[in-house]
C-alpha positions as CSV (number, residue, x, y, z in Angstrom):
1,X,30.8,-12.3,-20.0
2,X,29.2,-9.7,-22.4
3,X,30.2,-11.8,-25.4
4,X,28.7,-14.9,-23.8
5,X,25.4,-13.1,-23.2
6,X,25.4,-11.8,-26.8
7,X,26.0,-15.3,-28.1
8,X,23.1,-16.5,-25.9
9,X,20.8,-13.9,-27.3
10,X,21.8,-14.8,-30.9
11,X,21.2,-18.5,-30.3
12,X,17.9,-18.0,-28.5
13,X,16.5,-15.5,-31.0
14,X,17.6,-17.7,-34.0
15,X,15.8,-20.7,-32.4
16,X,12.5,-18.9,-31.9
17,X,12.7,-17.2,-35.3
18,X,13.1,-20.6,-37.0
19,X,10.2,-22.1,-35.0
20,X,8.1,-19.0,-35.7
21,X,8.7,-19.2,-39.5
22,X,8.5,-23.0,-39.7
23,X,5.0,-22.8,-41.3
24,X,6.7,-21.5,-44.5
25,X,8.4,-24.9,-44.7
26,X,5.3,-26.9,-44.0
27,X,3.2,-24.8,-46.5
28,X,5.7,-25.9,-49.2
29,X,4.6,-29.5,-48.5
30,X,0.8,-28.8,-48.7
31,X,0.3,-31.7,-51.2
32,X,1.9,-34.2,-48.8
33,X,-0.1,-35.9,-46.0
34,X,0.6,-34.8,-42.5
35,X,1.4,-38.4,-41.5
36,X,4.1,-38.7,-44.2
37,X,5.6,-35.4,-43.2
38,X,5.7,-36.5,-39.6
39,X,7.3,-39.8,-40.5
40,X,10.1,-38.1,-42.4
41,X,10.5,-35.5,-39.7
42,X,11.2,-38.2,-37.2
43,X,13.3,-40.5,-39.4
44,X,15.7,-37.7,-40.6
45,X,15.9,-36.1,-37.2
46,X,17.9,-39.1,-35.9
47,X,21.0,-38.7,-38.1
48,X,20.9,-34.9,-37.8
49,X,20.8,-35.1,-33.9
50,X,23.6,-37.7,-33.9
51,X,25.7,-35.3,-36.2
52,X,25.1,-32.3,-34.0
53,X,25.9,-34.3,-30.8
54,X,29.1,-35.5,-32.4
55,X,30.0,-31.9,-33.4
56,X,29.4,-30.4,-30.0
57,X,30.8,-33.5,-28.2
58,X,27.6,-34.6,-26.4
59,X,27.7,-38.2,-25.3
60,X,25.1,-40.8,-26.3
61,X,22.8,-41.3,-23.2
62,X,23.7,-45.0,-22.5
63,X,23.0,-44.8,-18.8
64,X,19.5,-43.4,-19.4
65,X,18.6,-46.6,-21.4
66,X,19.1,-48.7,-18.2
67,X,16.7,-46.6,-16.1
68,X,13.1,-48.0,-16.5
69,X,11.4,-45.0,-15.1
70,X,13.2,-42.6,-17.4
71,X,12.5,-44.8,-20.5
72,X,8.8,-45.0,-19.5
73,X,8.6,-41.2,-19.3
74,X,10.4,-40.8,-22.6
75,X,8.0,-43.3,-24.3
76,X,5.1,-41.0,-23.1
77,X,6.9,-37.8,-24.2
78,X,7.8,-39.4,-27.6
79,X,4.0,-40.0,-28.2
80,X,3.2,-36.5,-27.0
81,X,5.7,-34.7,-29.2
82,X,4.8,-36.8,-32.2
83,X,1.1,-36.0,-31.7
84,X,2.0,-32.3,-31.3
85,X,4.0,-32.3,-34.5
86,X,1.3,-34.1,-36.4
87,X,-1.4,-31.6,-35.3
88,X,0.8,-28.7,-36.1
89,X,1.6,-30.1,-39.5
90,X,-2.0,-30.9,-40.3
91,X,-3.1,-27.4,-39.2
92,X,-0.5,-25.6,-41.3
93,X,-1.2,-27.6,-44.4
94,X,-5.0,-27.1,-44.0
95,X,-4.9,-23.3,-43.7
96,X,-5.2,-23.1,-39.9
97,X,-2.0,-21.4,-39.0
98,X,-3.8,-18.9,-36.7
99,X,-4.9,-21.8,-34.6
100,X,-1.3,-23.0,-34.1
101,X,-0.3,-19.5,-33.1
102,X,-3.1,-19.4,-30.5
103,X,-2.1,-22.8,-29.2
104,X,1.4,-21.7,-28.5
105,X,0.3,-18.4,-27.0
106,X,-1.9,-20.4,-24.6
107,X,0.9,-22.8,-23.8
108,X,2.8,-20.8,-21.1
109,X,-0.5,-20.3,-19.2
110,X,-1.4,-23.9,-19.7
111,X,1.9,-24.9,-18.2
112,X,1.1,-22.8,-15.1
113,X,-2.2,-24.8,-14.8
114,X,-0.4,-28.1,-15.1
115,X,2.1,-26.9,-12.4
116,X,-0.8,-26.3,-10.1
117,X,-2.5,-29.6,-10.9
118,X,0.5,-31.9,-10.7
119,X,3.3,-30.1,-8.8
120,X,1.0,-28.4,-6.3
121,X,2.6,-25.0,-7.2
122,X,1.0,-22.0,-5.6
123,X,-0.5,-19.2,-7.7
124,X,0.4,-15.6,-7.3
125,X,-2.4,-13.0,-7.8
126,X,-0.9,-12.1,-11.2
127,X,-1.0,-15.7,-12.3
128,X,-4.6,-16.1,-11.1
129,X,-5.7,-13.0,-13.2
130,X,-3.7,-14.3,-16.2
131,X,-5.3,-17.7,-16.0
132,X,-8.8,-16.2,-15.7
133,X,-8.2,-14.0,-18.8
134,X,-6.8,-17.0,-20.8
135,X,-9.8,-19.1,-19.8
136,X,-12.2,-16.4,-20.9
137,X,-10.4,-16.3,-24.2
138,X,-10.7,-20.0,-24.8
139,X,-14.4,-20.0,-23.6
140,X,-15.1,-17.1,-26.0
141,X,-13.5,-19.0,-28.8
142,X,-15.6,-22.1,-28.1
143,X,-18.8,-20.1,-28.0
144,X,-17.9,-18.2,-31.2
145,X,-16.9,-21.4,-33.0
146,X,-19.7,-23.5,-31.7
147,X,-17.1,-26.2,-31.1
148,X,-13.8,-26.9,-29.4
149,X,-10.7,-25.2,-30.9
150,X,-9.1,-28.7,-30.7
151,X,-5.9,-27.8,-32.6
152,X,-5.1,-24.9,-30.3
153,X,-6.0,-26.8,-27.1
154,X,-4.1,-30.0,-28.2
155,X,-1.0,-28.0,-29.1
156,X,-1.0,-26.2,-25.7
157,X,-1.9,-29.3,-23.7
158,X,0.5,-31.8,-25.4
159,X,3.5,-29.4,-25.4
160,X,2.7,-28.3,-21.8
161,X,2.5,-31.9,-20.5
162,X,5.6,-32.8,-22.6
163,X,7.6,-30.0,-20.8
164,X,6.3,-31.1,-17.4
165,X,7.3,-34.7,-18.0
166,X,10.7,-33.9,-19.4
167,X,11.5,-32.0,-16.2
168,X,11.1,-35.3,-14.4
169,X,14.1,-36.9,-16.2
170,X,17.7,-35.8,-16.1
171,X,18.6,-35.7,-19.8
172,X,19.7,-32.9,-22.1
173,X,17.3,-31.6,-24.9
174,X,19.3,-33.1,-27.7
175,X,19.9,-36.5,-26.0
176,X,16.2,-36.6,-25.0
177,X,15.1,-35.8,-28.6
178,X,17.4,-38.6,-29.9
179,X,15.9,-41.2,-27.5
180,X,12.3,-40.0,-28.3
181,X,12.8,-40.2,-32.1
182,X,14.5,-43.6,-31.8
183,X,11.5,-44.9,-29.8
184,X,9.1,-44.0,-32.7
185,X,11.6,-44.6,-35.5
186,X,10.6,-48.2,-36.2
187,X,6.9,-47.1,-36.8
188,X,7.8,-44.1,-38.9
189,X,10.5,-45.9,-40.9
190,X,8.1,-48.8,-41.6
191,X,5.4,-46.3,-42.7
192,X,7.8,-44.6,-45.1
193,X,8.8,-48.0,-46.6
194,X,5.1,-48.9,-46.9
195,X,4.3,-45.7,-48.8
196,X,7.3,-46.3,-51.1
197,X,6.4,-49.9,-51.8
198,X,2.8,-49.2,-52.5
199,X,3.6,-46.0,-54.4
200,X,1.1,-44.1,-52.4
201,X,3.5,-41.5,-50.8
202,X,5.1,-38.4,-52.1
203,X,8.7,-39.3,-51.4
204,X,10.5,-40.5,-54.5
205,X,7.2,-40.4,-56.4
206,X,6.5,-36.7,-57.0
207,X,9.4,-34.3,-57.5
208,X,13.0,-33.8,-56.5
209,X,12.1,-30.6,-54.6
210,X,9.5,-32.5,-52.5
211,X,12.1,-35.2,-51.8
212,X,14.6,-32.6,-50.6
213,X,12.0,-30.8,-48.5
214,X,11.1,-34.0,-46.7
215,X,14.7,-34.8,-46.1
216,X,15.1,-31.3,-44.6
217,X,12.5,-32.2,-41.9
218,X,15.4,-33.4,-39.7
219,X,17.1,-30.1,-39.9
220,X,13.9,-28.1,-39.3
221,X,13.4,-30.2,-36.2
222,X,16.8,-30.4,-34.6
223,X,18.7,-27.2,-35.5
224,X,16.4,-24.8,-33.6
225,X,16.4,-27.2,-30.6
226,X,20.2,-27.2,-30.7
227,X,20.3,-23.4,-30.8
228,X,17.7,-23.1,-28.0
229,X,19.8,-25.5,-25.9
230,X,22.9,-23.4,-26.4
231,X,21.0,-20.2,-25.7
232,X,19.4,-21.6,-22.5
233,X,22.8,-22.4,-21.1
234,X,23.9,-18.8,-21.5
235,X,20.8,-16.8,-20.6
236,X,18.6,-16.4,-17.5
237,X,15.4,-18.4,-17.4
238,X,13.2,-15.3,-17.4
239,X,14.9,-14.0,-20.6
240,X,14.2,-17.3,-22.3
241,X,10.6,-17.0,-21.0
242,X,10.2,-13.6,-22.8
243,X,11.8,-15.0,-26.0
244,X,9.2,-17.8,-26.2
245,X,6.6,-15.3,-27.3
246,X,8.6,-14.5,-30.4
247,X,7.7,-17.8,-32.2
248,X,3.9,-17.6,-32.0
249,X,4.1,-13.8,-32.7
250,X,5.9,-14.5,-36.0
251,X,3.5,-17.4,-36.8
252,X,0.6,-15.0,-36.2
253,X,2.0,-12.4,-38.5
254,X,2.6,-15.1,-41.2
255,X,-1.0,-16.3,-40.9
256,X,-2.5,-12.9,-41.2
257,X,-0.2,-11.0,-43.6
258,X,1.4,-13.7,-45.7
259,X,-1.1,-16.6,-45.8
260,X,-4.0,-14.2,-45.7
261,X,-6.0,-16.3,-43.2
262,X,-9.4,-14.8,-42.2
263,X,-9.0,-12.8,-39.0
264,X,-12.4,-11.6,-37.8
265,X,-13.6,-9.8,-34.7
266,X,-14.2,-13.0,-32.8
267,X,-10.6,-14.1,-33.3
268,X,-9.4,-10.6,-32.3
269,X,-11.3,-10.8,-29.0
270,X,-9.9,-14.3,-28.3
271,X,-6.3,-13.3,-29.0
272,X,-6.8,-10.0,-27.1
273,X,-7.9,-11.9,-24.0
274,X,-4.9,-14.4,-24.3
275,X,-2.5,-11.5,-24.9
276,X,-3.8,-9.7,-21.9
277,X,-3.3,-12.8,-19.8
278,X,0.3,-13.1,-21.1
279,X,1.0,-9.5,-20.3
280,X,-0.4,-9.9,-16.8
281,X,1.6,-13.1,-16.3
282,X,4.8,-11.5,-17.5
283,X,4.4,-8.5,-15.2
284,X,4.0,-11.0,-12.3
285,X,7.1,-12.9,-13.3
286,X,9.2,-9.7,-13.6
287,X,8.0,-8.4,-10.2
288,X,8.8,-11.8,-8.6
289,X,12.3,-11.8,-10.2
290,X,12.9,-8.2,-9.0
291,X,11.7,-9.0,-5.5
292,X,14.1,-12.0,-5.4
293,X,17.0,-9.9,-6.6
294,X,16.3,-7.2,-4.0
295,X,16.0,-9.9,-1.3
296,X,19.4,-11.3,-2.3
297,X,21.0,-7.8,-2.2
298,X,19.5,-7.1,1.2
299,X,20.8,-10.4,2.5
300,X,24.2,-9.7,1.1
301,X,24.2,-6.2,2.6
302,X,23.2,-7.6,6.0
303,X,26.1,-10.2,5.9
304,X,28.5,-7.4,4.9
305,X,27.4,-5.2,7.8
306,X,27.7,-8.0,10.3
307,X,31.3,-8.8,9.0
308,X,32.2,-5.1,9.4
309,X,30.9,-5.0,13.0
310,X,33.1,-8.0,13.8
């Protein structure tokens, strides 16, 4: 059991480290348009996902394709995740890595808000305080910028809604990604062919290193997802919840210390409010988990005492 948990931690940490350090890959493609990078990311994800599914013996989701409701949801999620990838790529290649970090820090709290709006979930006191702090952070950022931080908000909204919708369909992460990429593949493949024919794209028209980097888009997309999927099967949900902060934290460190993006007092206040919200939210989750565990122990003890009396 200990070895299984250790493997789960390794898979989970590796997944979030790759996601957190992904801006390094996209920075290497700064001369390539975000649309072309997205097109290659989608196109080369398909064979990589198929290869991983074959290696770990995951079946092709044939039954899913016959369910109209599931396909309808996956069409929407394919658009959401494509839009999320496009915004992330554009931001990284335009020296706005800090905004992507902020977006993914906001995401867990945004997901709570979506749960309230669509699933009628009830807020704990801790969650209410966390949401207020996060809202204050976003409002302060809007005031200090004089405009909406659209990259951060779109990343948080699109990924939060994506996660909400994916919970409505019974399909694994890899199989879901395969269907989603297959849905948008005709468009992205057509765009790649158009760029090649008109000689307006980077692929096969610049350098071998750029060609290889674009081909690697499928690996960058699918490998961390496969690792996350493996880790999620072996670890408790609250552990995965804590791990998700690793990716935006690494991205934040990259933006400030490696890419030397400007980090002023206004950004510090914004991030401080978001971080405070996440700390409060995490405390609430831990307390709730502990309470449930104590309730289970108390119930088990009660049953044990009743059996002894008999």
